[in-house]
Every structure is written in structure tokens, then in C-alpha cells.
ChimeraX commands (.cxc) that place a marker at each C-alpha (Angstrom):
marker #1 position -17.78,-49.00,-2.40 radius 0.5
marker #1 position -16.72,-50.81,0.76 radius 0.5
marker #1 position -13.10,-52.25,0.87 radius 0.5
marker #1 position -13.25,-55.99,0.85 radius 0.5
marker #1 position -11.11,-57.96,3.29 radius 0.5
marker #1 position -7.94,-59.30,2.24 radius 0.5
marker #1 position -7.55,-63.09,1.63 radius 0.5
marker #1 position -4.73,-63.31,4.15 radius 0.5
marker #1 position -6.92,-61.49,6.89 radius 0.5
marker #1 position -9.73,-63.86,5.89 radius 0.5
marker #1 position -7.51,-66.82,6.74 radius 0.5
marker #1 position -6.34,-65.41,9.90 radius 0.5
marker #1 position -10.13,-64.66,11.16 radius 0.5
marker #1 position -11.33,-68.15,9.86 radius 0.5
marker #1 position -8.16,-69.88,11.57 radius 0.5
marker #1 position -6.82,-71.28,8.42 radius 0.5
marker #1 position -3.28,-72.33,7.85 radius 0.5
marker #1 position -1.38,-70.88,5.06 radius 0.5
marker #1 position 1.66,-72.27,3.33 radius 0.5
marker #1 position 4.03,-70.08,1.30 radius 0.5
marker #1 position 6.59,-70.98,-1.12 radius 0.5
marker #1 position 9.70,-69.19,-0.12 radius 0.5
marker #1 position 10.72,-67.43,-3.13 radius 0.5
marker #1 position 8.63,-69.94,-4.84 radius 0.5
marker #1 position 9.48,-73.62,-4.42 radius 0.5
marker #1 position 13.02,-72.78,-4.14 radius 0.5
marker #1 position 14.15,-76.02,-2.86 radius 0.5
marker #1 position 13.32,-77.46,-6.28 radius 0.5
marker #1 position 13.87,-74.64,-8.76 radius 0.5
marker #1 position 15.67,-71.14,-8.93 radius 0.5
marker #1 position 14.64,-68.71,-6.30 radius 0.5
marker #1 position 12.36,-66.12,-7.30 radius 0.5
marker #1 position 11.76,-67.33,-10.75 radius 0.5
marker #1 position 8.66,-67.90,-12.67 radius 0.5
marker #1 position 9.41,-71.70,-12.69 radius 0.5
marker #1 position 9.66,-71.61,-8.95 radius 0.5
marker #1 position 6.54,-69.69,-8.63 radius 0.5
marker #1 position 4.75,-72.03,-10.75 radius 0.5
marker #1 position 5.83,-75.04,-9.00 radius 0.5
marker #1 position 4.45,-73.58,-5.68 radius 0.5
marker #1 position 1.23,-73.14,-7.25 radius 0.5
marker #1 position 1.30,-76.82,-8.69 radius 0.5
marker #1 position 2.30,-78.05,-5.32 radius 0.5
marker #1 position -0.99,-76.68,-3.57 radius 0.5
marker #1 position 0.74,-73.77,-1.75 radius 0.5
marker #1 position -1.88,-71.16,-0.79 radius 0.5
marker #1 position 0.50,-68.43,-1.32 radius 0.5
marker #1 position 4.45,-67.36,-2.39 radius 0.5
marker #1 position 6.58,-65.11,-0.72 radius 0.5
marker #1 position 9.02,-62.87,-2.96 radius 0.5
marker #1 position 11.40,-60.05,-2.85 radius 0.5
marker #1 position 10.99,-56.92,-4.91 radius 0.5
marker #1 position 13.65,-54.28,-5.82 radius 0.5
marker #1 position 14.04,-51.42,-8.30 radius 0.5
marker #1 position 16.51,-51.69,-11.36 radius 0.5
marker #1 position 18.42,-48.47,-12.24 radius 0.5
marker #1 position 15.72,-47.55,-14.44 radius 0.5
marker #1 position 13.00,-48.15,-11.86 radius 0.5
marker #1 position 11.56,-51.34,-13.05 radius 0.5
marker #1 position 9.96,-53.75,-10.19 radius 0.5
marker #1 position 12.24,-56.81,-10.34 radius 0.5
marker #1 position 12.14,-60.05,-8.39 radius 0.5
marker #1 position 15.52,-60.79,-6.70 radius 0.5
marker #1 position 16.56,-61.35,-3.08 radius 0.5
marker #1 position 20.02,-59.99,-2.63 radius 0.5
marker #1 position 21.19,-56.64,-3.22 radius 0.5
marker #1 position 23.47,-57.75,-5.99 radius 0.5
marker #1 position 23.11,-60.16,-8.62 radius 0.5
marker #1 position 26.54,-61.96,-7.90 radius 0.5
marker #1 position 24.69,-64.77,-5.52 radius 0.5
marker #1 position 22.19,-66.20,-8.07 radius 0.5
marker #1 position 23.06,-65.13,-11.52 radius 0.5
marker #1 position 25.92,-65.19,-13.90 radius 0.5
marker #1 position 26.31,-61.62,-13.53 radius 0.5
marker #1 position 27.88,-59.09,-11.13 radius 0.5
marker #1 position 26.87,-55.78,-9.73 radius 0.5
marker #1 position 24.40,-54.18,-7.58 radius 0.5
marker #1 position 20.62,-54.48,-8.75 radius 0.5
marker #1 position 20.15,-50.71,-8.20 radius 0.5
marker #1 position 23.01,-49.95,-10.69 radius 0.5
marker #1 position 21.78,-52.29,-13.45 radius 0.5
marker #1 position 19.26,-51.48,-16.23 radius 0.5
marker #1 position 16.26,-53.57,-16.53 radius 0.5
marker #1 position 17.58,-54.77,-20.05 radius 0.5
marker #1 position 20.97,-55.79,-18.42 radius 0.5
marker #1 position 19.17,-57.73,-15.74 radius 0.5
marker #1 position 17.07,-59.35,-18.24 radius 0.5
marker #1 position 20.19,-60.79,-19.92 radius 0.5
marker #1 position 21.51,-62.51,-16.82 radius 0.5
marker #1 position 20.85,-66.16,-15.98 radius 0.5
marker #1 position 18.76,-66.37,-12.65 radius 0.5
marker #1 position 19.37,-70.24,-12.68 radius 0.5
marker #1 position 23.10,-70.08,-13.37 radius 0.5
marker #1 position 23.84,-71.05,-9.68 radius 0.5
marker #1 position 20.80,-73.29,-8.74 radius 0.5
marker #1 position 21.34,-76.38,-6.75 radius 0.5
marker #1 position 18.54,-78.43,-5.56 radius 0.5
marker #1 position 17.97,-78.67,-1.77 radius 0.5
marker #1 position 16.07,-81.88,-1.78 radius 0.5
marker #1 position 13.87,-84.07,-3.96 radius 0.5
marker #1 position 10.08,-83.12,-4.24 radius 0.5
marker #1 position 7.60,-85.63,-2.99 radius 0.5
marker #1 position 6.20,-86.10,-6.43 radius 0.5
marker #1 position 8.26,-85.83,-9.71 radius 0.5
marker #1 position 11.84,-84.83,-10.29 radius 0.5
marker #1 position 13.76,-81.87,-10.75 radius 0.5
marker #1 position 14.26,-80.99,-14.21 radius 0.5
marker #1 position 17.29,-79.14,-15.73 radius 0.5
marker #1 position 16.56,-75.29,-15.69 radius 0.5
marker #1 position 18.09,-73.62,-18.71 radius 0.5
marker #1 position 18.37,-69.99,-18.98 radius 0.5
marker #1 position 15.79,-68.21,-16.74 radius 0.5
marker #1 position 15.12,-64.53,-16.63 radius 0.5
marker #1 position 14.63,-62.52,-13.54 radius 0.5
marker #1 position 10.93,-61.72,-13.69 radius 0.5
marker #1 position 9.04,-58.65,-12.97 radius 0.5
marker #1 position 6.49,-57.92,-10.50 radius 0.5
marker #1 position 3.88,-57.53,-13.29 radius 0.5
marker #1 position 4.88,-61.10,-14.73 radius 0.5
marker #1 position 4.17,-62.69,-11.29 radius 0.5
marker #1 position 0.81,-60.91,-10.79 radius 0.5
marker #1 position 0.15,-62.15,-14.45 radius 0.5
marker #1 position 0.95,-65.72,-13.66 radius 0.5
marker #1 position -1.22,-65.60,-10.29 radius 0.5
marker #1 position -4.00,-64.20,-12.18 radius 0.5
marker #1 position -4.21,-66.92,-14.75 radius 0.5
marker #1 position -3.01,-69.97,-13.25 radius 0.5
marker #1 position -3.67,-69.66,-9.48 radius 0.5
marker #1 position -6.83,-70.04,-7.03 radius 0.5
marker #1 position -8.62,-66.68,-6.73 radius 0.5
marker #1 position -7.61,-66.56,-3.11 radius 0.5
marker #1 position -4.11,-67.30,-3.88 radius 0.5
marker #1 position -1.71,-64.74,-1.66 radius 0.5
marker #1 position 1.42,-63.05,-2.68 radius 0.5
marker #1 position 3.68,-61.85,0.27 radius 0.5
marker #1 position 5.94,-59.08,-1.08 radius 0.5
marker #1 position 8.90,-58.31,0.65 radius 0.5
marker #1 position 10.11,-54.84,-0.28 radius 0.5
marker #1 position 13.75,-54.96,0.03 radius 0.5
marker #1 position 15.42,-52.10,1.78 radius 0.5
marker #1 position 18.72,-51.72,3.44 radius 0.5
marker #1 position 18.11,-50.68,7.10 radius 0.5
marker #1 position 20.53,-49.79,10.25 radius 0.5
marker #1 position 20.34,-52.65,12.48 radius 0.5
marker #1 position 21.74,-50.80,15.40 radius 0.5
marker #1 position 19.07,-48.38,15.86 radius 0.5
marker #1 position 16.71,-49.02,12.96 radius 0.5
marker #1 position 17.18,-45.63,11.42 radius 0.5
marker #1 position 15.92,-45.48,7.74 radius 0.5
marker #1 position 18.77,-44.64,5.28 radius 0.5
marker #1 position 17.87,-41.74,2.82 radius 0.5
marker #1 position 18.46,-44.01,-0.26 radius 0.5
marker #1 position 15.67,-46.25,0.84 radius 0.5
marker #1 position 13.23,-43.54,0.13 radius 0.5
marker #1 position 13.35,-44.17,-3.65 radius 0.5
marker #1 position 9.41,-44.48,-4.37 radius 0.5
marker #1 position 9.37,-48.03,-4.50 radius 0.5
marker #1 position 6.24,-48.33,-2.48 radius 0.5
marker #1 position 4.18,-46.15,-4.67 radius 0.5
marker #1 position 5.50,-48.27,-7.69 radius 0.5
marker #1 position 4.21,-51.37,-5.87 radius 0.5
marker #1 position 1.16,-49.90,-5.25 radius 0.5
marker #1 position 0.34,-48.75,-8.67 radius 0.5
marker #1 position 1.23,-52.31,-9.94 radius 0.5
marker #1 position -1.34,-53.88,-7.43 radius 0.5
marker #1 position -3.78,-51.38,-8.40 radius 0.5
marker #1 position -3.26,-52.23,-12.34 radius 0.5
marker #1 position -3.76,-55.96,-11.65 radius 0.5
marker #1 position -6.69,-55.59,-9.10 radius 0.5
marker #1 position -4.54,-57.47,-6.43 radius 0.5
marker #1 position -5.37,-55.61,-3.50 radius 0.5
marker #1 position -7.04,-58.78,-1.87 radius 0.5
marker #1 position -4.10,-60.93,-2.89 radius 0.5
marker #1 position -1.11,-59.41,-1.35 radius 0.5
marker #1 position 0.49,-58.58,1.96 radius 0.5
marker #1 position 3.38,-56.46,2.05 radius 0.5
marker #1 position 6.32,-57.02,4.26 radius 0.5
marker #1 position 9.64,-55.51,5.39 radius 0.5
marker #1 position 12.43,-55.53,7.87 radius 0.5
marker #1 position 12.32,-51.55,7.62 radius 0.5
marker #1 position 9.66,-49.88,9.44 radius 0.5
marker #1 position 9.55,-46.65,7.33 radius 0.5
marker #1 position 9.08,-48.99,4.23 radius 0.5
marker #1 position 5.91,-50.35,5.64 radius 0.5
marker #1 position 4.70,-46.91,6.78 radius 0.5
marker #1 position 5.35,-45.29,3.33 radius 0.5
marker #1 position 3.29,-48.04,1.79 radius 0.5
marker #1 position 0.42,-47.84,4.55 radius 0.5
marker #1 position 0.33,-44.10,3.81 radius 0.5
marker #1 position -0.69,-45.05,0.09 radius 0.5
marker #1 position -2.67,-48.11,0.62 radius 0.5
marker #1 position -3.95,-48.33,4.10 radius 0.5
marker #1 position -6.43,-51.27,3.44 radius 0.5
marker #1 position -3.73,-53.55,2.40 radius 0.5
marker #1 position -2.24,-55.50,5.24 radius 0.5
marker #1 position 1.58,-55.32,6.03 radius 0.5
marker #1 position 3.94,-57.44,8.01 radius 0.5
marker #1 position 6.86,-56.59,10.04 radius 0.5
marker #1 position 10.01,-59.07,9.55 radius 0.5
marker #1 position 12.05,-59.79,12.28 radius 0.5
marker #1 position 15.10,-61.85,12.42 radius 0.5
marker #1 position 16.78,-60.80,15.96 radius 0.5
marker #1 position 15.55,-61.96,19.39 radius 0.5
marker #1 position 16.48,-58.88,21.16 radius 0.5
marker #1 position 13.21,-57.23,22.83 radius 0.5
marker #1 position 15.02,-53.84,22.78 radius 0.5
marker #1 position 15.84,-54.10,18.97 radius 0.5
marker #1 position 12.43,-55.23,18.03 radius 0.5
marker #1 position 10.58,-52.72,20.26 radius 0.5
marker #1 position 12.72,-49.92,18.98 radius 0.5
marker #1 position 11.73,-50.63,15.29 radius 0.5
marker #1 position 8.10,-51.39,15.68 radius 0.5
marker #1 position 7.93,-47.97,17.71 radius 0.5
marker #1 position 8.63,-46.31,14.51 radius 0.5
marker #1 position 5.61,-47.24,12.81 radius 0.5
marker #1 position 2.38,-45.53,13.40 radius 0.5
marker #1 position 1.13,-44.35,16.91 radius 0.5
marker #1 position -0.14,-46.87,19.28 radius 0.5
marker #1 position -3.58,-45.53,18.71 radius 0.5
marker #1 position -3.56,-47.11,15.39 radius 0.5
marker #1 position -4.76,-50.40,17.12 radius 0.5
marker #1 position -2.30,-52.78,15.49 radius 0.5
marker #1 position 0.60,-49.99,15.41 radius 0.5
marker #1 position 0.48,-49.83,11.81 radius 0.5
marker #1 position 1.11,-53.47,10.93 radius 0.5
marker #1 position -1.26,-56.53,10.78 radius 0.5
marker #1 position 1.09,-59.27,10.98 radius 0.5
marker #1 position 4.37,-60.26,12.73 radius 0.5
marker #1 position 6.71,-62.21,10.45 radius 0.5
marker #1 position 9.69,-63.60,12.69 radius 0.5
marker #1 position 12.48,-65.98,12.07 radius 0.5
marker #1 position 10.89,-69.37,13.39 radius 0.5
marker #1 position 13.74,-70.02,15.78 radius 0.5
marker #1 position 12.83,-66.83,17.60 radius 0.5
marker #1 position 9.07,-67.59,18.32 radius 0.5
marker #1 position 7.68,-68.52,21.66 radius 0.5
marker #1 position 4.00,-69.47,22.41 radius 0.5
marker #1 position 3.79,-66.42,24.46 radius 0.5
marker #1 position 4.98,-64.11,21.65 radius 0.5
marker #1 position 2.29,-65.41,19.12 radius 0.5
marker #1 position -0.29,-65.07,22.04 radius 0.5
marker #1 position 0.70,-61.55,22.54 radius 0.5
marker #1 position 0.42,-60.72,18.82 radius 0.5
marker #1 position -2.83,-62.36,18.70 radius 0.5
marker #1 position -4.20,-60.24,21.61 radius 0.5
marker #1 position -3.30,-57.26,19.91 radius 0.5
marker #1 position -4.90,-58.03,16.57 radius 0.5
marker #1 position -1.95,-59.64,14.71 radius 0.5
marker #1 position -1.54,-62.73,12.85 radius 0.5
marker #1 position 1.94,-64.58,12.91 radius 0.5
marker #1 position 3.51,-65.75,9.77 radius 0.5
marker #1 position 6.72,-67.53,10.23 radius 0.5
marker #1 position 10.05,-68.11,8.21 radius 0.5
marker #1 position 11.77,-70.21,7.05 radius 0.5
marker #1 position 10.15,-73.43,8.17 radius 0.5
marker #1 position 11.24,-76.78,6.42 radius 0.5
marker #1 position 10.95,-79.19,9.33 radius 0.5
marker #1 position 7.48,-80.83,9.92 radius 0.5
marker #1 position 7.75,-81.12,13.74 radius 0.5
marker #1 position 8.64,-77.57,13.83 radius 0.5
marker #1 position 5.68,-76.53,11.73 radius 0.5
marker #1 position 3.35,-78.55,13.98 radius 0.5
marker #1 position 4.69,-76.93,17.25 radius 0.5
marker #1 position 4.39,-73.42,15.81 radius 0.5
marker #1 position 0.81,-74.13,14.50 radius 0.5
marker #1 position -0.09,-75.44,17.96 radius 0.5
marker #1 position 1.15,-72.28,19.22 radius 0.5
marker #1 position -1.10,-70.11,17.12 radius 0.5
marker #1 position 0.88,-69.27,13.87 radius 0.5
marker #1 position -1.06,-69.19,10.69 radius 0.5
marker #1 position 1.41,-68.91,7.88 radius 0.5
marker #1 position 4.50,-70.80,7.24 radius 0.5
marker #1 position 6.94,-69.68,4.79 radius 0.5
marker #1 position 8.91,-72.52,3.26 radius 0.5
marker #1 position 11.20,-73.72,0.75 radius 0.5
marker #1 position 9.37,-76.88,0.41 radius 0.5
marker #1 position 5.78,-76.26,0.14 radius 0.5
marker #1 position 4.90,-79.97,-0.72 radius 0.5
marker #1 position 6.48,-81.37,2.41 radius 0.5
marker #1 position 4.95,-78.74,4.76 radius 0.5
marker #1 position 1.70,-79.07,3.10 radius 0.5
marker #1 position 1.80,-82.72,3.66 radius 0.5
marker #1 position 2.83,-82.49,7.20 radius 0.5
marker #1 position 0.30,-79.94,8.13 radius 0.5
marker #1 position -2.64,-81.78,6.48 radius 0.5
marker link #1:1,2 radius 0.2
marker link #1:2,3 radius 0.2
marker link #1:3,4 radius 0.2
marker link #1:4,5 radius 0.2
marker link #1:5,6 radius 0.2
marker link #1:6,7 radius 0.2
marker link #1:7,8 radius 0.2
marker link #1:8,9 radius 0.2
marker link #1:9,10 radius 0.2
marker link #1:10,11 radius 0.2
marker link #1:11,12 radius 0.2
marker link #1:12,13 radius 0.2
marker link #1:13,14 radius 0.2
marker link #1:14,15 radius 0.2
marker link #1:15,16 radius 0.2
marker link #1:16,17 radius 0.2
marker link #1:17,18 radius 0.2
marker link #1:18,19 radius 0.2
marker link #1:19,20 radius 0.2
marker link #1:20,21 radius 0.2
marker link #1:21,22 radius 0.2
marker link #1:22,23 radius 0.2
marker link #1:23,24 radius 0.2
marker link #1:24,25 radius 0.2
marker link #1:25,26 radius 0.2
marker link #1:26,27 radius 0.2
marker link #1:27,28 radius 0.2
marker link #1:28,29 radius 0.2
marker link #1:29,30 radius 0.2
marker link #1:30,31 radius 0.2
marker link #1:31,32 radius 0.2
marker link #1:32,33 radius 0.2
marker link #1:33,34 radius 0.2
marker link #1:34,35 radius 0.2
marker link #1:35,36 radius 0.2
marker link #1:36,37 radius 0.2
marker link #1:37,38 radius 0.2
marker link #1:38,39 radius 0.2
marker link #1:39,40 radius 0.2
marker link #1:40,41 radius 0.2
marker link #1:41,42 radius 0.2
marker link #1:42,43 radius 0.2
marker link #1:43,44 radius 0.2
marker link #1:44,45 radius 0.2
marker link #1:45,46 radius 0.2
marker link #1:46,47 radius 0.2
marker link #1:47,48 radius 0.2
marker link #1:48,49 radius 0.2
marker link #1:49,50 radius 0.2
marker link #1:50,51 radius 0.2
marker link #1:51,52 radius 0.2
marker link #1:52,53 radius 0.2
marker link #1:53,54 radius 0.2
marker link #1:54,55 radius 0.2
marker link #1:55,56 radius 0.2
marker link #1:56,57 radius 0.2
marker link #1:57,58 radius 0.2
marker link #1:58,59 radius 0.2
marker link #1:59,60 radius 0.2
marker link #1:60,61 radius 0.2
marker link #1:61,62 radius 0.2
marker link #1:62,63 radius 0.2
marker link #1:63,64 radius 0.2
marker link #1:64,65 radius 0.2
marker link #1:65,66 radius 0.2
marker link #1:66,67 radius 0.2
marker link #1:67,68 radius 0.2
marker link #1:68,69 radius 0.2
marker link #1:69,70 radius 0.2
marker link #1:70,71 radius 0.2
marker link #1:71,72 radius 0.2
marker link #1:72,73 radius 0.2
marker link #1:73,74 radius 0.2
marker link #1:74,75 radius 0.2
marker link #1:75,76 radius 0.2
marker link #1:76,77 radius 0.2
marker link #1:77,78 radius 0.2
marker link #1:78,79 radius 0.2
marker link #1:79,80 radius 0.2
marker link #1:80,81 radius 0.2
marker link #1:81,82 radius 0.2
marker link #1:82,83 radius 0.2
marker link #1:83,84 radius 0.2
marker link #1:84,85 radius 0.2
marker link #1:85,86 radius 0.2
marker link #1:86,87 radius 0.2
marker link #1:87,88 radius 0.2
marker link #1:88,89 radius 0.2
marker link #1:89,90 radius 0.2
marker link #1:90,91 radius 0.2
marker link #1:91,92 radius 0.2
marker link #1:92,93 radius 0.2
marker link #1:93,94 radius 0.2
marker link #1:94,95 radius 0.2
marker link #1:95,96 radius 0.2
marker link #1:96,97 radius 0.2
marker link #1:97,98 radius 0.2
marker link #1:98,99 radius 0.2
marker link #1:99,100 radius 0.2
marker link #1:100,101 radius 0.2
marker link #1:101,102 radius 0.2
marker link #1:102,103 radius 0.2
marker link #1:103,104 radius 0.2
marker link #1:104,105 radius 0.2
marker link #1:105,106 radius 0.2
marker link #1:106,107 radius 0.2
marker link #1:107,108 radius 0.2
marker link #1:108,109 radius 0.2
marker link #1:109,110 radius 0.2
marker link #1:110,111 radius 0.2
marker link #1:111,112 radius 0.2
marker link #1:112,113 radius 0.2
marker link #1:113,114 radius 0.2
marker link #1:114,115 radius 0.2
marker link #1:115,116 radius 0.2
marker link #1:116,117 radius 0.2
marker link #1:117,118 radius 0.2
marker link #1:118,119 radius 0.2
marker link #1:119,120 radius 0.2
marker link #1:120,121 radius 0.2
marker link #1:121,122 radius 0.2
marker link #1:122,123 radius 0.2
marker link #1:123,124 radius 0.2
marker link #1:124,125 radius 0.2
marker link #1:125,126 radius 0.2
marker link #1:126,127 radius 0.2
marker link #1:127,128 radius 0.2
marker link #1:128,129 radius 0.2
marker link #1:129,130 radius 0.2
marker link #1:130,131 radius 0.2
marker link #1:131,132 radius 0.2
marker link #1:132,133 radius 0.2
marker link #1:133,134 radius 0.2
marker link #1:134,135 radius 0.2
marker link #1:135,136 radius 0.2
marker link #1:136,137 radius 0.2
marker link #1:137,138 radius 0.2
marker link #1:138,139 radius 0.2
marker link #1:139,140 radius 0.2
marker link #1:140,141 radius 0.2
marker link #1:141,142 radius 0.2
marker link #1:142,143 radius 0.2
marker link #1:143,144 radius 0.2
marker link #1:144,145 radius 0.2
marker link #1:145,146 radius 0.2
marker link #1:146,147 radius 0.2
marker link #1:147,148 radius 0.2
marker link #1:148,149 radius 0.2
marker link #1:149,150 radius 0.2
marker link #1:150,151 radius 0.2
marker link #1:151,152 radius 0.2
marker link #1:152,153 radius 0.2
marker link #1:153,154 radius 0.2
marker link #1:154,155 radius 0.2
marker link #1:155,156 radius 0.2
marker link #1:156,157 radius 0.2
marker link #1:157,158 radius 0.2
marker link #1:158,159 radius 0.2
marker link #1:159,160 radius 0.2
marker link #1:160,161 radius 0.2
marker link #1:161,162 radius 0.2
marker link #1:162,163 radius 0.2
marker link #1:163,164 radius 0.2
marker link #1:164,165 radius 0.2
marker link #1:165,166 radius 0.2
marker link #1:166,167 radius 0.2
marker link #1:167,168 radius 0.2
marker link #1:168,169 radius 0.2
marker link #1:169,170 radius 0.2
marker link #1:170,171 radius 0.2
marker link #1:171,172 radius 0.2
marker link #1:172,173 radius 0.2
marker link #1:173,174 radius 0.2
marker link #1:174,175 radius 0.2
marker link #1:175,176 radius 0.2
marker link #1:176,177 radius 0.2
marker link #1:177,178 radius 0.2
marker link #1:178,179 radius 0.2
marker link #1:179,180 radius 0.2
marker link #1:180,181 radius 0.2
marker link #1:181,182 radius 0.2
marker link #1:182,183 radius 0.2
marker link #1:183,184 radius 0.2
marker link #1:184,185 radius 0.2
marker link #1:185,186 radius 0.2
marker link #1:186,187 radius 0.2
marker link #1:187,188 radius 0.2
marker link #1:188,189 radius 0.2
marker link #1:189,190 radius 0.2
marker link #1:190,191 radius 0.2
marker link #1:191,192 radius 0.2
marker link #1:192,193 radius 0.2
marker link #1:193,194 radius 0.2
marker link #1:194,195 radius 0.2
marker link #1:195,196 radius 0.2
marker link #1:196,197 radius 0.2
marker link #1:197,198 radius 0.2
marker link #1:198,199 radius 0.2
marker link #1:199,200 radius 0.2
marker link #1:200,201 radius 0.2
marker link #1:201,202 radius 0.2
marker link #1:202,203 radius 0.2
marker link #1:203,204 radius 0.2
marker link #1:204,205 radius 0.2
marker link #1:205,206 radius 0.2
marker link #1:206,207 radius 0.2
marker link #1:207,208 radius 0.2
marker link #1:208,209 radius 0.2
marker link #1:209,210 radius 0.2
marker link #1:210,211 radius 0.2
marker link #1:211,212 radius 0.2
marker link #1:212,213 radius 0.2
marker link #1:213,214 radius 0.2
marker link #1:214,215 radius 0.2
marker link #1:215,216 radius 0.2
marker link #1:216,217 radius 0.2
marker link #1:217,218 radius 0.2
marker link #1:218,219 radius 0.2
marker link #1:219,220 radius 0.2
marker link #1:220,221 radius 0.2
marker link #1:221,222 radius 0.2
marker link #1:222,223 radius 0.2
marker link #1:223,224 radius 0.2
marker link #1:224,225 radius 0.2
marker link #1:225,226 radius 0.2
marker link #1:226,227 radius 0.2
marker link #1:227,228 radius 0.2
marker link #1:228,229 radius 0.2
marker link #1:229,230 radius 0.2
marker link #1:230,231 radius 0.2
marker link #1:231,232 radius 0.2
marker link #1:232,233 radius 0.2
marker link #1:233,234 radius 0.2
marker link #1:234,235 radius 0.2
marker link #1:235,236 radius 0.2
marker link #1:236,237 radius 0.2
marker link #1:237,238 radius 0.2
marker link #1:238,239 radius 0.2
marker link #1:239,240 radius 0.2
marker link #1:240,241 radius 0.2
marker link #1:241,242 radius 0.2
marker link #1:242,243 radius 0.2
marker link #1:243,244 radius 0.2
marker link #1:244,245 radius 0.2
marker link #1:245,246 radius 0.2
marker link #1:246,247 radius 0.2
marker link #1:247,248 radius 0.2
marker link #1:248,249 radius 0.2
marker link #1:249,250 radius 0.2
marker link #1:250,251 radius 0.2
marker link #1:251,252 radius 0.2
marker link #1:252,253 radius 0.2
marker link #1:253,254 radius 0.2
marker link #1:254,255 radius 0.2
marker link #1:255,256 radius 0.2
marker link #1:256,257 radius 0.2
marker link #1:257,258 radius 0.2
marker link #1:258,259 radius 0.2
marker link #1:259,260 radius 0.2
marker link #1:260,261 radius 0.2
marker link #1:261,262 radius 0.2
marker link #1:262,263 radius 0.2
marker link #1:263,264 radius 0.2
marker link #1:264,265 radius 0.2
marker link #1:265,266 radius 0.2
marker link #1:266,267 radius 0.2
marker link #1:267,268 radius 0.2
marker link #1:268,269 radius 0.2
marker link #1:269,270 radius 0.2
marker link #1:270,271 radius 0.2
marker link #1:271,272 radius 0.2
marker link #1:272,273 radius 0.2
marker link #1:273,274 radius 0.2
marker link #1:274,275 radius 0.2
marker link #1:275,276 radius 0.2
marker link #1:276,277 radius 0.2
marker link #1:277,278 radius 0.2
marker link #1:278,279 radius 0.2
marker link #1:279,280 radius 0.2
marker link #1:280,281 radius 0.2
marker link #1:281,282 radius 0.2
marker link #1:282,283 radius 0.2
marker link #1:283,284 radius 0.2
marker link #1:284,285 radius 0.2
view
């Protein structure tokens, strides 16, 4: 059976703009939680961005930091905590709103669990449009100086994410992203038809080129990744044009300013990862 085109690739080919809730609508709800993802869907976002890691007993959990200290009422490294221990933590414990939503108000968030990737897939299957996109960042520490992959990164998370995608039949709905090129390479070896995006946060050409070179050979056409995911402040119109010429889409993070969003769209960016989907949607529409 012929592989169907992913929804994010369809949007790129059709010239459509995509707005993603960054860790959900994190300006108004605890980041990387089901309430934040539900709110992004309700606000009309075309997708969400989230972060996935492994617990000590190899459950796929949704949390950004490598420790739980920054967002929960607990302490410790995610990789050292059992799933049951993570589920006892309150992911809303340190939530503080960034702004008021355009419509409605910010409720009080009681105890909120750290979700699993399966729970997010179930939410999207049941409550989002058919072509809703999930931008999954696979978290992996990496060496910023030379881009070398650390041995501890090869923990099999890519295969577990791929298996979860298969179980929920989400191939068309996902794009995988990472700052760590070998992570993308390992995922591509398992699921070559699913698009991947290379995350970039430094403006140094040598840094960026050195990391990209670790992906697949140049003969792969897009060098092993279909999307460029840079921090918005390092983007230029020339860079976006170069990515497009080489067959890659540009999706930028984290864009909360309407003027910036307009400029980047004029330059050719198609995806906007934002803490405030309602505001960026209103600005771009």
C-alpha cells in the first residue's frame, strides 16, 4: 500500500500556515499537560508541540525539563523516576499564567498529572480535527561544542515512540523533532516516511552545519530531515529561501508577537510554535 503524505507535508506543499500550541497553550495552562493540549485544540490551533522522555521503567512521558523540579512539586531526574512516582507529582504546581486568553478566563488548575504519549494520542484521536498535527520533540542531551551524541542517548526511545505511533495509527499526524541529529537518524531508520525536523537554537553557521552533516548523506535529498525548526530570532529570509530550495519547510519557535509572525510568514515560514495560539491565529488570520 502506498504511504499517504503526512499532514504537515501537505500543508507545506499547499502553502498553508500552521499554528502549534507550544507545550499546549502554555500561556494559559500548565505546560505539557492534557488541559494545555485541550485548550490549544479549543483555540483552533492546527497542532501542538510537546516533549517526550523515558521514565526509569521506560514509559513515554510528556515533560520538557530533564528534571521534574521546574514544573512539579517533586524533585529528581525524569530518567531516574518510575512512572508511578511521576504520576504522583502535580504538573500544575508551579504554573503561572503568561497572559489572559482572548476569550474566556484562566481557571484554577488543581492536581494535574504528567501525561503519557498514549494519552495525548487518545485526546487527539477523540477531540481534534482529522489533520491535527503533533510535533513530538524527542528529548536527548547533546554536546553543544561538537554535536557528538552521548552514549546514554541511545536508550531506544525512538523505537518506543515509533511503536506508539503505529498502535494509534498516527503516521500522518506526527512530525518528529530534536536538537540531536543522531536521534533523528535513528528514528528515520525505523520510520522513513514520517517527516523529521532539526531544531536549532544557535546562530553559528559552523555549529549548525556540523550537526546537520551528521544526518543522512547529501544524496538523501533533504539530508535526512524535511523541516528546519530554528529559534525565531536567528531566522533570515535568505535562510528560509535556502531551506525551501532544498525541499525543507521552516517552522519557527517560540513566536508570541504578531508583528514577528507576520514578518516570518512573509519570508516563507509555514509553522509557528507559540505559547499563545489564540493570539497568533487571530493575527495571521
